[in-house]
VMD Tcl script that draws the C-alpha trace (Angstrom):
set ca {
  {0.00 0.00 0.00}
  {1.26 3.46 -0.88}
  {1.79 5.87 2.00}
  {-0.79 8.64 2.05}
  {0.66 12.16 1.98}
  {0.95 14.09 5.22}
  {-2.08 16.08 6.28}
  {0.16 18.96 7.35}
  {3.78 20.08 7.13}
  {5.09 23.01 9.15}
  {8.65 24.21 9.66}
  {9.19 25.63 13.15}
  {12.37 27.56 12.40}
  {12.91 28.89 15.93}
  {12.81 25.33 17.29}
  {14.64 23.76 14.33}
  {11.98 21.11 13.68}
  {9.66 20.05 10.88}
  {6.23 19.08 12.19}
  {4.55 16.39 10.13}
  {0.89 15.54 10.68}
  {-0.32 12.27 9.19}
  {-3.91 11.36 8.17}
  {-3.94 8.86 11.06}
  {-3.91 11.79 13.49}
  {-0.29 11.20 14.52}
  {2.08 14.15 14.57}
  {5.89 14.09 14.68}
  {8.45 16.86 15.15}
  {11.66 15.90 13.37}
  {14.77 18.02 14.02}
  {16.16 19.76 10.92}
  {19.62 18.34 11.58}
  {18.22 14.81 11.69}
  {16.31 15.29 8.42}
  {19.34 16.78 6.66}
  {21.51 13.93 7.98}
  {19.05 11.40 6.58}
  {18.78 12.95 3.11}
  {18.15 10.11 0.64}
  {19.87 11.67 -2.41}
  {22.80 10.15 -4.34}
  {25.19 12.76 -2.88}
  {24.35 11.64 0.66}
  {23.92 7.90 0.04}
  {26.21 6.06 -2.38}
  {23.84 4.86 -5.07}
  {25.90 1.74 -5.79}
  {26.65 0.51 -2.28}
  {23.79 2.13 -0.35}
  {26.36 3.36 2.21}
  {25.53 6.70 3.82}
  {28.15 9.31 2.89}
  {26.66 12.26 4.81}
  {25.20 11.54 8.22}
  {23.81 13.51 11.11}
  {27.24 14.18 12.64}
  {28.45 15.85 9.42}
  {25.53 18.29 9.41}
  {26.16 21.64 11.12}
  {24.05 22.42 14.18}
  {22.67 25.61 12.59}
  {21.09 23.82 9.62}
  {17.79 25.34 8.54}
  {15.15 24.84 5.90}
  {15.28 27.69 3.38}
  {12.44 26.37 1.20}
  {10.28 23.29 0.83}
  {8.09 22.34 -2.08}
  {5.87 19.42 -2.95}
  {7.02 17.18 -5.77}
  {3.84 15.88 -7.31}
  {1.85 13.91 -4.77}
  {4.73 11.71 -3.62}
  {7.55 13.75 -2.04}
  {8.85 16.89 -0.38}
  {11.91 18.66 -1.78}
  {13.82 20.63 0.84}
  {16.39 23.34 0.20}
  {18.75 23.74 3.17}
  {20.83 26.75 4.19}
  {23.98 24.77 3.29}
  {22.66 24.99 -0.32}
  {21.90 21.27 -0.48}
  {18.65 20.68 -2.39}
  {18.82 17.39 -4.24}
  {17.02 15.17 -1.77}
  {13.44 14.12 -2.38}
  {11.83 12.91 0.83}
  {9.05 10.58 -0.34}
  {6.05 10.08 1.91}
  {7.26 6.54 2.57}
  {10.71 7.83 3.51}
  {9.30 10.53 5.82}
  {6.97 8.05 7.48}
  {9.87 5.66 8.01}
  {11.94 8.43 9.60}
  {9.03 9.29 11.91}
  {8.37 5.69 12.90}
  {12.02 4.72 13.28}
  {12.45 6.83 16.39}
  {16.22 7.23 15.86}
  {15.76 10.99 16.30}
  {14.38 10.43 19.82}
  {17.64 8.91 21.08}
  {19.76 12.05 20.56}
  {20.04 15.43 22.20}
  {19.31 18.21 19.72}
  {20.58 21.75 20.08}
}
mol new
graphics top color blue
foreach p $ca { graphics top sphere $p radius 0.5 }
foreach p [lrange $ca 0 end-1] q [lrange $ca 1 end] { graphics top cylinder $p $q radius 0.2 }
display resetview
């Protein structure tokens, strides 16, 4: 089954989090640094080996979303203040990041 798109997306710049509301009623607040460190693009993940090249620890603490735009009805394209903008976060990918809980186990500035 294809993941339904989020019901709401809101960048809370002062807090450094992207709030994602799902049709199920669940809401998650993912830190910008976590999202940038989990970018799925070929510059951040080697497309041949699947090995992550850019991770959370390589992302500066002051990372911010400059712009975000929907890509059709399947993904969110984020432009970051480090000028990175090639990652397409599909709804499946975003849902996986929310459900994975990895972002809960870290302290975020």
